[in-house]
N, C-alpha and C positions, 0 to 999 in steps of 0.2 A: 277438482274439488271445490274451487271457488264458484264454479258454475252451478254445481248442485246446491250449495248454500244459498246462492242468489235465487235459485228456483224455489227452494223451500221457503225463503222469506217472502217471495212473491205470492206463493200459494197461501201462506198464513195471513198476508195482508188482505187478500181477497176473500178469505173465508167469512161466510155470513154468520153473524151472531144474533140473528133475528129472534130465535127462541129465547135466548138469554135476555134480550131487551124486553121482550113481552113479559117474561117472568119478573124482571125488576120493576117494570111498569105496574104489574098486578100487585107486587109487594108494596110499592109506593102508594097505590090507591087504597090498599087495605090499611096501611099505616095512617093515611089521611083520615079514614073513617075512625080509626082508633083514636087519633088526635081529637077529633070532634067529640067522640063519645067520652073520652077522658075529661074534656072540658065541661061536659054536662053533668058528670058525676061529682058529688061533693066528697073530696078526699081530705084527710087531716092536713093541716097547714104545710108541713115540710114535704109531704109526699106528692102534692099536686105539682110542685116545681120539679121534683126529681123525676116524676113520670113524664112530664112534658119535655124535659131535657133529654131523657133517655130516648124518647120517640124521635126527637129532632136530630140527635146524634146518629141514630140508626138510619133515618132518611137521608141525611147529609152524607153518611158513609156510603150508602148505596149509590147515590148520584156520583160521588167522587170515584168510587171503585169501578163502576161499570160504564157510566156515560163519559167519564173523563179518562177511561181506559187504564186506570191504575192497576186493575186486576191482572192485566196482561203484561204489565211492566215488571222489571226486576230491579233490585239494587237500590240506587239512590232515590228514585221516585217514591218507592214504598217507605223508605226511611224518612223522607221529608213529610209524607202524609202522616206517619205515626208520630213524628216529632210535633207536628202542628196540633194533633189531637191532645198530646200531653200538655202543650202550652195552653190550649184553650181550657182544659180541665184545671190546670194550675191557676189561671187567671180567674175563672169562675169561682173556684174554691177559696182563693184568697179574698175575693170580693165578699163572698158570703161570710167568711170568718171575720172580716173587718166589720161587717154590719152587726154581727152577733156581739162583738165586744164593745159596742157603743154604749154610752150612758143611757139610763132609762128614758129620758125625755126624747131622745132621738128615735127610740123604738116605742111607739105607743102601745098601751095594753092590748093584748090579743094579736099583735103582729109577730112575724117570724123573728126570733131572736130577742123578744122582750123578756128581759131578766130584771124584775123589780128588785131594787136594792132595799136596804134596811130603812132608808128615809122615804120610801115611796108610800104615798097615801092615795088610795083609789079615789077618783073624783066622784062627788055626789051627783047623781042623775046623769052620768055619762059625759060630763064636761071634760075640760082638759085636766091633765095630771098636775098634782101639787107636790113639790118637794120641799121639805122643811129642813 
């Protein structure tokens, strides 16, 4: 029985995944073109960051799953990958939440998270903000 398991593992190790690698390469090239196209299109302020992050996460996941062989792994390796994605999302989300809650002078008018308070006076002629 151990001999047949060893033979099965040996066959699985030598099985070529050339077609899968070509498909992943094609997907990465398409996503690179999508990244370039999204950078050239003017999207509303929060959406440009969200689209760029979604494309980057997709490309990074493809690289990790197929070129780092996580797709073929079971158990702990997949759990570590998913846990790392959760922590990256948590860190990016908390950083964006921290930026949104800053006082108005830290977020100039027109920036992401700019929340003018009751003391905010728009600058004449586009100069710096004045708080009274």
